[in-house]
N, C-alpha and C positions, 0 to 999 in steps of 0.2 A: 499421435502428434507430439512433437517436442515442445516444451514450454517456450522456447525462444521464438517459435513460429506464431504464438498466440498474441493477438493484439493487446489483450489485458496485461500480459507480462511485459510487452514492449513499452506500453504507455506507463506502466508502473515503474519500470526501470528509468525511463526518462524523467518522471516526476522525482524519483529519488535523487537523481543527478542534479536536478534543479535545486532541490532543497539543500543538498551539500554545498553547491556552488554559492548560493545566495547567502548562506550562513557561515561561510568560510571564516570570516573575521569576527564573528560573534564571540564576545568574551564571557557570556553567561554559559559556562561549560555544562552545567546541569541541564538547562533548558535545551541547549544545542544537542547534547547527547540524547536526550529524550526524543526530540522531534526527528532527528536524523535516524534514530533507531526505528521509529514507527514507519518512516518513509522507506527505509531499507527492508523492513520486515515484509512489505507487500510483495515485491518481486521475488524475494528470497524464499518465502513460504510457498508461493506458487511453484517455484522451481523445485523445492524440496518435495512437495506433494507429488509432482509429476515424476520424480525419481523413485518414489516408493513402489513397493510391490503390490499392495492391495488397494482396492477402491476405497475402503474404509479409511486408510491412511491418507490417501489423496484428498478425500472429502475433509478430513480433519485439518490438514494444512491449508487448504483453500479457505476454509472457514476462519482460520487464524488470520490469513491475509485480509479477509473481509473486515474482521475486527480492527485490524491495524488501519484500515481506511477511515473508520470513525475516529480513531485516536488521532490520526494526522489532521483530520478536518477540525477537530477541537483545538489541537495545539496551534494550528494556523490562525484560528480566531484569536487565541490568547496572544500569539505573536504580534498580530495587528494591534490589539488593544494596549500592549505594553510598549509598542513602538519599535519592535525589532525588524519588522518588514512593512512594506507599503500595503495599503488597502488593496490595491490591484493585484499585487503578488499573492497576498493571502487569500483573496477571493478566487483567484485562479487555482491555487492549490486545493482549496475547499471544493470547488466545482469538479476538479479532476479526481479528487479522492472519492467524491460521491458518485461520479460516473463509474469509476473503477469498482466501487462497492456494488452498484447495480449489475455491472458485468459479471462480477464474481457471484452475485446472487443467482443470476441466470445459469452460470456454470454449476453452482451447487445444486440447483434444481435438476439439471441434466445428470449430474453424478448420482443424485439421490434415486433416480430411476434405473440406474445400472445395478446389476447384481453386485453385492458387496462380498468380497472374499477376505 
């Protein structure tokens, strides 16, 4: 299966686009860079993992994507608290990041049961 066909990749790409669009005008460039990188990391690492030759590499990159979900959820909470985004936007991002994290966790369990080459 290609990564573009996977629901987890499609949803993570959409979330990344939402983050970029919402923060387009944010002038705190350090924060903006960090949160957009974590959002972008999720679909990018899924894609990179599925383009690798071995199951071990695939597992590694999917695991990195899962970690980025936690990073994004934390940064969304901080963005709410400092007033960069609305409570509803931030909670939506947090909920979606945690849903993606669970989906990636299930994928990792499946990958862990496949022979690693």
